[in-house]
N, C-alpha and C positions, 0 to 999 in steps of 0.2 A: 444650076439646081432647080428642080421643079418647084412650082408654088402651089400645086394642087393640094386640097385638103386631105388630111390623113386621119381617118377615124381611130379613136383610142378606146379600147374595150378593157374593162377590168374583170378578170376571172377570179372570184374569191370564194371563200367557204371555210368552215372550221377544219381543224386538223384531221386528216384521214377521210375527208368526205369524197374524194375522188377527182380533185382538180387536175392532177398530172395525167391521169387516165383520160379524162375528157380532152385535155390538150393534145395528147398523142393521137386520139381519134380524129380530132380536127385537122392536125397537121398531115395526117396520113390520107385524108380524103382528097379526091381529085377535083379540088375546087378551082384550081387555076389562078389563085391569088398569091401574091408575094406578102407573106405575113412575117413581121418582125416580132419576136417573142422576147419579153424580158422576164427572167425567172428570179424570184427572190428566195433566198435560202434562210432557214432558221437553224443556225448551227454552223460550226466551222467546216464541216465536211459537206461538200456539195453533192448531195444525193440526187435531188430532183433534176438538175441539169443533165446528168448522165442517164436519167430514166426517160428523157425525151428522145424517142427513137426515130421519129420521122421529122426531120428538121426542115421546115419550109421557110428559108430566109435566115436571118441572123438570130443567134442565141446570145444574149448578153447576160452574164451572171452578175447579180448585184452583191454587195457586201452582206455578210451574215447579219441576221437580226431582222426585226419587224420593220417593213419599209416605212411606216408612218412614224417610227421612232428615229430611224437612222438618218432621214433626210435633213434633220435639224443640223447635224454636224458634218455630214459628208456630201450631201446633195447628190448621192448616187442616182436616185430615181430621175430627178429632173435632168441632170446631165446625160444620163443614159438614154432617155427619150430623145433628147436633142441629137445625141451622137448617132443613134440607130436610124433616125429619120434622115439626117443629112447624108450618112454614108450609104445606106441601103436603098433609099427611095422606095419604101414599102407601100403596098396598097392599104395596109392596116397594121396597127400596133396592138398587141395583146399583152397585158401584164398579168402574170400569174402571181398573186400575192402569197405571203406566208399565211398559215392558218389562223393567225391571231391579228392580222392587219385590219384596220378600220378604213374601208374604202371611201367613206365620206371625206376624210381628211385629205386623201389623194386628190379627189375631184376638186375640192375647195382650193387646193394649192397648185393647180396646173399653171398658174401664172409664173411659177418658178422655173418653168421650162426655158432654156436659153432663148433670147430674143430672136435669134436668126430663124427659128422654126416655130416659135410660140403661136403665131397666128394661124398656122396650118393644122394644129392639133385640134380635132373636133371630138369632144366626148361622145361616145357611141353607146354608153350604157354600162350597167353593172350586172354581171351574171353571177349568181351565188349558187354554188353546188351544195346540196343538202343530203346528208346520209339518211335515206328512208328508214333504215333499221334503228339507228341510234339517235336520230335527229331530235326527237322530242326531249330526251334526257339532256342532250347537249345544250339545247336552247333554254332549258330550265336552269342549268348550272352556270352557263358561260355568257357573260354580258357581251363579250366580243362577238360571239356567234349571233346573238340577237341583233347587234348593230349591223352586221353583214347582211342579214335578212332585211332589216329595215331600209337599208340603202339600195337594195337591188330592185331592178325593174323586171328581172327574170329569175326564177327559181328552178334549178334543175335537180330533180330527185334521182338518187342513185341507189344501188343495192336492193332494188325492189324484187329482184329474183330470189333473194335470200331472206327478206324481211317478212315477218308475220303480218297478217291482216291487222291485228291490234296495233302493232308498232307503226305501220303506215298510217292508220287512222289517227293515232296520237300525233304523228308528225304533221299531218295535214291540219289538224286542229290548232297546233301551235303556230303554223304558218298563217293560217286564217286570222288568228288573233293579232299577229305582229304586222303582217303586210298583206291584206286581202286583195289589193289591187295588182300585185305583181303576177305576171303570167307564170304558170307552173307547167313543166314539161318533163318528160322522160323519153329516152331513146333506146330502143332495143339494139342488141348486137347485130352486126351485119352492115353491108354497104348502104342500104337504104336508111337505116337509123343513123349511121355515121354522117351521111351527106345532109340529112335533115338537121342533125345537131349542129353541124358546121355552119349552115346558112343561118340558123337561129342565133348562134353565138355572135356571128359577125354582123348581124343585122344592126343597123344604126337606130338607136333610141335615145331619148333624152330624160326619161323618167328617173334614171339614177342620179343625174345632176339635180333634178327637182327635189328628190328625197334628201340628198346631201344638204341642200340649203334649208330644207324644212327642219332637219334634225340638228343643224348648226355645225359650224366649222370647229375644228380643234384649234386651240390657241397654242401654236407651236413655238411661241416665245417663251413658254414655261416648260419645265421638265414634264415629260409625259410618261405616265406609268400605267401598265396594264392592270386591270382590276384583279386578275388572278396572278399569283406569283409563279408563272410558268418558267421553267429552266430547261435549256437544251444542253444535254450531256453528250459530247462527242467522244467516240471511242474508236481507236485504230490500233491494230495489233497484227503482227506477222505470224504469231503462233497459232496453230490449229485449235479450234474450240469444239467441245462436245455439244452436238445439236440439242439433245434432250436436256442437258444442263442449262443451256442458254434459254430454252423455253421455260424451264422451271424458274430460273431467275427472273425472267420477264413477268411470269405469273405472280411471283412473290411481291412485285411492286403494286399489285392490286389496282384500285381505282385511281391511284396517284399518277399512273402512266396514262398519258393522253394519246401519244403517238410514238411509233418506233418504226424505223425502216433502215435498210442497208444490207450490205453483203457480209456473208459469213464464210470464213475459211474453215470448213468442216474437217475434223479429225477423221482420217481413214477414208476420205471420199475425194475423188479427183474433180468432182463437180462443184460449181459455185452455188452457195446457198443464199437465199434472200429472205431476210426476216422482215415481217411487217405486222404492226399493230395498227388497225384502223377501225374506229368505232368500237364495237364490242368484240371484235375478232382478232385473234393473233395466229399467225401461221409462219412456218419456216418451209419455204418452197425450195425444191432442188432444181437447178437450172442446167445450163450447158457446162461442159468441161472448161477448166480454166485455160487450158492450152499453154501458150508461152507467156501469158500475162502473170506477173507476180501475184502469188496468193496472199491475200491480206484482208482481214475483217475491217470493215468501215461501217460504223453504225452511228445513228443519231437517235437518242431517246429524249422525248419531251414530256415533262410531267410537272406536277404541283410540288413546289418547294423541294426539288430534288437536291440531294447531296451528291454533287458531281463525282467527288472522290469515292463515295460509297458505290456508285454505279460502276465506276471503273474497277474497283476491287471485286465486286460481284461478278463481273464479266471475266476478269483475270482468273477467277476461281474456276472457270469453265475450261481452262486450258488442258490440253492433253498432248501426248506424243503424236507423231505423224500417222 
């Protein structure tokens, strides 16, 4: 087994900021590196892992739930890092956290990586993805989002093509107040932007570790609770659903709904639907035909103090004949 150092980068950001999109762009770029990706899911249905289209190296799905909470009882993260480094011999490891993870806790507890590879893991920084359209409001309301920005050495702004000038100005003001020393960047669509983003994310920096120490480690010997009572409601159903009814139900959840994504088996349509709520936008996109794949709606909705049974009932009410 090689004993060369392996940089470890954390890709974080609030729910719906665009982490998986950034990860796809990075993995699809012709960078020539072997990147091991660890994907953490919030919710029992693994949506993100299947949304990673261009897989460069190993994909290791972690158990559902926030990574900084689950490691106390299952050690998924630390064992996962050790496993993927030993098995795949990657050039770099990138962890895409859940939208409510606190990266400072991850950095402070890297000594939990199995001893066989622990000395090879080199923290390479924290990249925080920030929604340029909804970021200011999210940072005002969500302490976890603020902690992610505080820990980052790099801040990547997304959705600037749809954000108003006022929204972008407000987001920049909040970032300046929280972390004026972190580098800010955005990357246009296209090959040039994708390559520039890839090199920027994979660049080795140490400021993330310094920030983690400055803001203090989590005491993982105690029960750890998120400041907001976010609940992930998973929904799976073989019956077809009416698209307009699904959108109406999602709209009825109002500001309590923080994030939603997943596939929808649409009544009367042979094509796969994809529902997404990210930031302030909700859309139901129509994709490719299902083909021979079983038609099945699989959704995860994340919100404040959700009644999971009520969410399921509301979506069941959207059923229709084929």
